[in-house]
N, C-alpha and C positions, 0 to 999 in steps of 0.2 A: 313512527318511533322508532328508536336504534336501543342497542344495547345500553348506552350512556345514560339513560333514561331510568333506567331500572333501578328502584330505590334497591338503595344496602340491605336490606334483610329481605329483600327476595332473591339479593344477588350470593347469597349466603346460605339458603335455604336451596336454591335451584344447582347448586355444584355440590348436593347432597345427595341428587337424584343422578341416579346412573340408568339411561337409556341403553341396553343391550343391543337395541336393533342398530341404534346411529355410533355404538360404542362409545361413548362419550357421554357426561355428565352434561344436563338441561342447559345449564348457564353456558356452556363452552357453544353448543347448539344454537342459544341467540345468540352469544356474540357474534357467531361466523355468520349470522345472519340466514343459516338453513331455518332454521326457528322463528319465525315475526310473533309478535305480541300485541295487545292493548288492553289497557286498564280498564278495572269495573269500578263505574262511582263507588267512590268508599264514604263511607260514616266514621264517627268519632271511635267507633268500636272492631273495627277492621277495615282491610284492606286488600284487593283483589288483580287479579291479572287473568286473562286468557291466551294462551298460546296456542299458536296456529301450526299444524304440521302440514307439510305439502302432500300429504296422503293421507288415506285411511285409518283410521287408529281405535274404533269403534270397542273394539276387543280390548287392544292391548294396551290404553289406557286406564283400565281396572289397576293393573299392578303399577303402573306410573303414581295414581293415587294413592293405593297402598305406602309406596315410600313416601311420598307428601305426608302423609299423614303420622309413619313413624317416625320423619324425621322431625317435623314440628314437635313432637314431644320432648327432642332433648336441644329445642334451639329457645332462647327465652326473649321475647318479643311482647312490646307493651300491647298492638294489635293483632287480630287473630288475620292470618294471612290465607285468604283464598285463592286458589287455583285450580281454573278448569282447562278442558282442550278444545278443540277444534280443529277441522283440517277442511282443505279445500284441495281438490284434483286439478291438475293443469295439463295441455295436451303439449305434447313435445316432438320436438324434429323428427321427420323421418327422411328417405333418402332425397338427396335435392331433384330429383326429376319426377318426384310422384308427391300426388296431396292425399293427406288424411282422409276417411271417408265421414261422410256429413253424420254428424249425432254421436261418432267414437274418438273418443280423444288419445286412447293409446291401445296400439297392438303389440304384443309382447309374445314374440314365438318360443316356445319351448324344444330347442332339438337336441339330435344326439349323433354322433357320426355311423351309430350301428343300432341294432335293433336288439332287443332281449335286455337293456339295463334303465327298464321301470318308468319310460319318457313318458308313457300314457297315463300312467298312476301319479306320477309328479307332477304332469299337467292337470288335473283332474283334482287333485287335492290343493294345490295352489289356487286354482280359479275358487274353490267351496272356502278356502283360507281368507280368502281377498272378500268375499262375499261377507263373511261373520264378520268383515272388520268395517262395513258400511258401503262397501264400493258397491254401484253397479256392474257387473261379471256377466260378458260371453265366454262360453269357449266354442271354438270351432277345430272339428275332428278334421284334418288334410291328410289323414292318414287313408288315401281311396283304396290301398290293395287291403289294409288289414285296420277296418275301422272297429276299434272297442271302445269308444265313449257311451254309446248309448249301454252296452253291459254295464260298463261301471258306474253307470248315475239309476239303475233300475227302469230304465225306459226301453227294454226290448221289446222289440213286436210293435211299438207304437208309431205311428205317422203322424208327420205334421199337415198343418192343413194352411192350402192357399185361399182365400176368399175371392181375391181377385182374378185366380188364374193366372197371376204374374209374378208373384213375390209370394215367397213361404214365411210364417210364422215359427217362430224358433219351437222347441220344445222347450221344457222347462223344469228343473230337479234342487231341489235343497237352494232354491233361491238362486238358481244359475239360468242364465238363456243357453241352450247348443245346439248347435247342427250339426249332421254328420251325414254322409252318403247311405251307412249303416241304417238311417232311419227310412230312406227311401228303394233299398232292394234287400232280399232276403239274406237271414244271415248265414246261409248257406252258398249265396250264390256269388261265386266267382268272378272280380272287374277282370275281364279279359280285353284291357283297354290299351293301347298305346299312349305314350308322352301325350300329345297334344289333346287326347279326349280326356285324360285327367285334369292336366291344365285347366281347361274349359270347365269342366265341372267342378273346379274349386273354385274356379274364377265366379261361376253362377254361383256358388253355395255362400261365398263370400257376397257378395255384391246382392244376392235377391233375398237375402234374410231379412226378416223384418227387424232387426236387431234394436231399432229404439235406441234411447239415448244410454249410453254406455260409458264407465270408467275406464274398463281395462277388457279386450277382448285378447282372450289367451289362444295362442294356436299351435297345437300339438301336431308338429311338423314330422312330413315322412319322415322316416331313418334313412340315414346315408347323406350323401354329398353328390349326385348326381345331377341330370339334365333336371329332373322336375324339381329338385330343392331349390338348385340356379336359380330358376326362371320363379317359383316363388318368392323367394328372398328379393328377385327384382321387380316383382309386380304387385306384392301387398307392400303398401306405407307401415312400415313398422319402426317403433319407436325404441325398439332394443330387442335383448334377444337371450335367452338364457340355455346353458348346455348342461346335459343331464349327462353324466357318465359314472360308471362304478371305477371302485380302485385298482384294479386289473389293468396291466399294462397294455392288454389287448384292446382294451376297452377305450383306454385312454389314447393310443397311437389314433384310433379313429374321432374321436372326439376333437382333437386340437384339429384335423382336417374340419371337421364341423364348424371351428370356431374360426379358424382363417377363412372359409368360404365366405363366411358374413361379415367378416372385416375388408374382404375386398368389393362388396357390394355396398360398403358404408354402411352396414348396419352396426349398432354399439352394441357391444359385449355388457352386458349386465354382470354374469358373474357364472361361476359353477356351481353344479348342485351333485355334490356325489352321492349318489344312491348305493344300497346295500354295503354300507362302511362294513358294518361289524355285525356280527350274530352272537345274539347274546342266549344264552342256555337257557328255557322257561323252568327249568329244574334245579341249575345249580349258579345260575345266573355268571356262570364263566363267559368272559368275551373271547370270540376268535373272529380274526382276521381272513376268513374264507376267501376272500377276491383280496388282500390284499390291506394294505394300509395307507393313508395321507397322499394316494394317487390324486387327487382333486385338489389338494393344499398346494401342492409339488405342481401341476399343472398350473394353477393360478399365480403362483408366484412366475413360473417362466415366461405367461403371456402378460403379465402386467395387469391380473383382474382380480377378482374378489372371489374367495369362495362364500358361497350363501350360505351353506349349511350340509352337514350329512346327517341323510338319514340310514337308521341301520336296518341291517336284514331281519326281518320278523315274519311270522307266520301268519301274524295279525294283520298285516297290513293287504297280504293277499285275500285271505279269509273275506275281508269285509269289503275287497271291493268286488268280490267274485259274487256278493250278495246285493250288491247294488247301493250299497251305503258306505261308501267310503269312510277313512279312519278320520279323516277333520270333524264327519259329521255325526260318525257313530260314536266315539268317545273321544269328546272336544277336547276333555280336561286331561287325556291322556300323554304320556311322554312323547308317544309318535306323533299326536295332534298335533302337538304343541312344538316337535321338530318344525314340521311342515308350516305351522303360523310364521316361524321365525325365519324361515327360507323366502315367504311369500312376504314378509314386509321388508326385508333386507331389499330383497329385488325392487322396492316401490322405492326404496331409501336412494339406491343406486341409479334408478330412472329421475329420479327428483332433483339432483345434482347435476344430469345431463340438462342439455341447452334445451328451453322451451321455445315452444314453437310459437313465432307473432305472424308469420304469413297473414293471416287473417286480418289483419291489423293495417294493411297498407292495400291500395288500388290494384287494380290489376293492370298494368301498362300492353295497350295496344296500338299498334306502327301501322299506319294505313297509306299509302299515297294519296295526294290529292291531286 
């Protein structure tokens, strides 16, 4: 069914509902084909449709339903208009020389050109936000030299199990499956390994973990753009990557290098997350751009990509992460949690418009000499 068969009364209603994630009204989204719809069997007293998103919106749809309820009060209709929401996650294309991992629909890298910009904190909160939206989510800590995911998820000191001695069961926290070298070594044990050993360890963590069926696997990439990062971006089948930076000029210079690295290996850039965008004083509410302002927005414009969102510099984010209960789960209705939620949803929206992976629909061609 296409937008031409959408009854006029629904067109009028949907045009009044703005989705901040899509940055358009729902009628425009249906008209473009981004959102599909099906009709609900109607009676003499009502009429209904189900709008299907290409990514999870279990939490987000509450905002949309509230808008719909409010808008209907201002539209005169003989029939009651019922609108509900559904969603379905598709696998998206990866680098041409790689194949998607069995059971994992999409792998998304969260990267930065340098350390200290809050990449791991962002990765954790994005993964938790996706789980809140109803997705099956995994989180891989790819920073062998400085694994922090166990601590951030409140799992320090815990060890994963290996029932068969060949594969590893992922740890779980707040609805997210996770794996890190930090689960396998002591917190104070340095990883004095050379590049090939690190690459092999990460490959094992990725391929030998029993992830099960995942909609999204978030990979918290190690900082930098050296041999390790390049090797990972060439060996891990990525559906896309997000770049984390602060507004500071020095951080932006390194973030640009990270972005260019992914483009050189044909990984789609899904957007930029500007972290520590501004500090809001808890006493006077005065906003201070400690690391500069609008750097992420300028970078997104320069490289023809999207600014997924800006996360404020807040002591609360650090305190909650240190306690192992990150912002998205500790205070889900807080403005900071909502900022992460918007970043996560915009990330999925950008992924959804990229090319879908149809490779599994075609037979494998084998050439033999006879």
